[in-house]
N, C-alpha and C positions, 0 to 999 in steps of 0.2 A: 504494500500500500504506500502511496506517495506521502511524504511528510507534509503536514499542514502549514508549516512555516518554511521560510527559505532555508534556514540552517537548523539542523537538529543534531543531537548528540548520539543518535543511534549508531552503533558500531558498523552495521552493514552500510548505512547511508554514507558515513564518513569514509569507509573503505572504497565504495564505488567512486566517490568524489576524488579521492586520492589517486586511485588507479587510472581513471580517465584523464585527470589532470597530468599525471606523470606520462601517460601514453602520448597525450597531445604535445607536451613539451619535448619528449624524446623524438617523436616523429618530425616535428617542425625543426628542431635542431639538426636532426639527421638530414633533412631536406637541404638545409644550408650547406652542410658538409658534402653532400652528394654533388653539389655544383662544381666540385673540384675534379670530378671524374673526366678523363680525357676523351673517351668515346662519346660523341655528341648524342647519339641515339640512346645509349645506355644512361647517360647523364640525364637526359630529358625524361625518360621513363621512370627512373628511380626517384628523381626529384618530384615528379608529379605523384608518384605512388606514395612517397613519404609525406608530401604536403597534403594530399587529399586525406590520407589516413589521420594525420594530425588534426585537420579541420573536422573530420568526422568525430574524433574523440572530444575535441573542443565543443562540438555541438551537444554532446551528451553532458558535458559539464554545465552548459547553458540550461539544459533540461533540468538537471538536478538543482541548480541554483535559482531557477525562475520561480517567482512568487505566485504566478497566476496560470491557469490552464491555457488561455490563449497564447501567452508567451512561451509556455512549454511546448505547445503545438508548433509554433514557428520554429523553435530550435529543433524539434523532432523532425519536421519536414525538411529543414535544411540538412539535417544529418542523413535522412533517407536519400536525398539527392546527391550530396557529396559522397556518401558511402557507395552509392551505385556508380558514381564516376570513378571511384577507386578501382572498380573491376576493370575498366578500360585502361587505366594507367598500369595496372598489373599485367594485362595482356600485352601492352606496348613494351613494357620492361622485359617480359619473358621472351618476346619475339626478338628484341634487339640484343639481349644478353646471350641468347642461344645462337646468335649469328644468322638468324632468319630475316626475311624482309617483309613479312606479312604486315607489319606496322607501316610500311611505306606504300602499300597498295591503295590506290584511290578508292577502289570499290569497297575494300574492307573498312576504310575510314568513314566513307559515306554511310555504309551499312551500320557501323557502330553508332554514328551520330544519329541516324534515323531511329534506332532502337532506344538510344538514350533519351531522345526528345519524346517519343511516344510514352515511355515509362514515366518520365518526369511529368509529362502532362497528366497522366493518370494519377500521379501522386498529388499534384497541385490542385486538381479538380475534385479531389475526394470529398470536400464539403458538399458538392452538388450530387454526387452519385453514391457515396458511401461504400464503394466496392473495394477500396485499397486497404484501409485500416480503420 
């Protein structure tokens, strides 16, 4: 059950808050460090993967600290969108790190963008249809 106040002293709540905050900080710092990688495709994929993972974790910190349900919903939806974007960053990173070129193919990029837009639209229009969460 969600805490009624913004901050609570429940051990599980504080543990979730600490873990998500640490994950956000670690990923965002790692994204900065990944910018030093020489291979441009690997650098781009890893930086985006760590950056989007950090933003996803940060959105959960926002959910945990938000005092109202509407604000929690905004952070939750932002986390859904950024978290789904992390999948594409992971696929780019895997393709580039393994020496493949799938991430460079225009058809694959446009297909990924189309899927991302459709799923994101479903997430953002949930208040009207109630089918997503």
